[in-house]
C-alpha positions in Angstrom: 8.8 7.3 -0.2 10.0 5.5 -3.3 13.2 3.4 -3.2 13.7 3.8 -6.9 16.7 6.1 -7.9 17.1 8.1 -11.0 19.8 7.1 -13.2 22.4 9.7 -14.1 24.0 10.0 -17.5 27.2 8.2 -16.5 25.4 5.2 -15.2 23.1 5.1 -18.3 26.3 4.2 -20.4 26.8 1.2 -18.0 23.1 0.2 -18.4 23.6 0.1 -22.3 26.2 -2.7 -21.9 23.6 -4.7 -19.9 21.8 -7.4 -21.8 18.2 -6.6 -22.8 16.9 -9.5 -20.8 18.7 -8.5 -17.6 17.6 -4.9 -18.1 14.0 -6.0 -18.4 14.0 -8.1 -15.2 15.6 -5.0 -13.5 12.8 -2.7 -14.7 10.2 -5.3 -13.9 11.5 -5.7 -10.3 11.6 -1.8 -9.9 8.0 -1.7 -11.1 6.9 -4.4 -8.7 8.6 -2.5 -5.7 7.0 0.7 -6.8 3.5 -0.9 -7.1 3.9 -2.5 -3.7 4.8 0.9 -2.2 1.8 2.4 -4.0 -0.6 -0.2 -2.6 0.8 0.3 0.9 0.3 4.2 0.7 -3.2 3.4 -0.6 -3.9 1.3 2.3 -2.6 3.9 4.8 -4.7 6.5 3.2 -7.8 4.5 3.4 -7.2 3.9 7.1 -6.5 7.6 7.6 -9.7 8.7 5.9 -11.7 6.0 8.1 -10.1 7.7 11.2 -11.1 11.3 10.0 -14.5 9.8 9.3 -14.9 8.5 12.8 -14.1 11.9 14.2 -16.8 13.7 12.0 -19.3 10.9 12.7 -18.8 11.5 16.4 -18.8 15.3 16.0 -22.3 16.0 16.9 -24.2 19.0 15.7 -21.1 20.7 14.6 -21.3 18.8 11.2 -24.2 18.5 8.9 -26.4 15.5 9.6 -26.0 14.1 6.0 -22.2 14.5 6.3 -22.1 12.7 9.6 -24.2 9.9 8.2 -21.8 9.5 5.3 -18.8 9.6 7.6 -20.3 7.0 9.8 -20.7 4.5 7.0 -17.1 5.3 5.6 -15.8 4.8 9.2 -17.3 1.3 9.3 -16.7 0.4 5.6 -13.2 1.4 4.9 -11.4 -0.7 7.5 -13.4 -3.7 6.3 -12.3 -3.0 2.7 -8.7 -2.7 3.8 -8.9 -6.2 5.6 -10.4 -7.6 2.3 -7.5 -6.2 0.3 -4.8 -7.9 2.5 -5.2 -11.5 1.2 -5.4 -10.2 -2.4 -2.2 -8.3 -1.9 -0.6 -11.4 -0.3 -1.6 -13.7 -3.1 -0.4 -11.3 -5.8 3.0 -11.0 -4.3 3.4 -14.4 -2.9 6.7 -15.9 -3.9 8.0 -12.7 -5.5 9.3 -11.3 -2.3 8.5 -11.8 1.4 5.3 -10.5 2.7 5.3 -9.5 6.4 3.5 -12.1 8.5 0.6 -10.9 10.7 1.6 -10.0 14.2 -0.1 -12.9 15.7 1.9 -15.4 13.7 5.4 -13.9 14.5 5.1 -14.6 18.2 7.2 -17.6 19.4 5.2 -20.8 20.0 5.7 -22.8 23.1 
């Protein structure tokens, strides 16, 4: 779900008193938040399709042979592609807002 909120007519009058540069920064920040959410939804969708593909690939004769072969390839390829996206996403948003650390790095050292 998006964290962006629609602006009602009363709030719109307040926004009109905001300086253009401030308004621009606000809109840009909202666009970055929305883009980040969209990328996360895309990532989750790819992983979901990979899971569905694994089920079909393992489904035996219930599914057509060609469909099982495509599903097998997707079940192997999609998780790798998601992994390749991670550093791209982190680099893009680095310094703009915190990127959650991988679970391995969050464990206390000692």
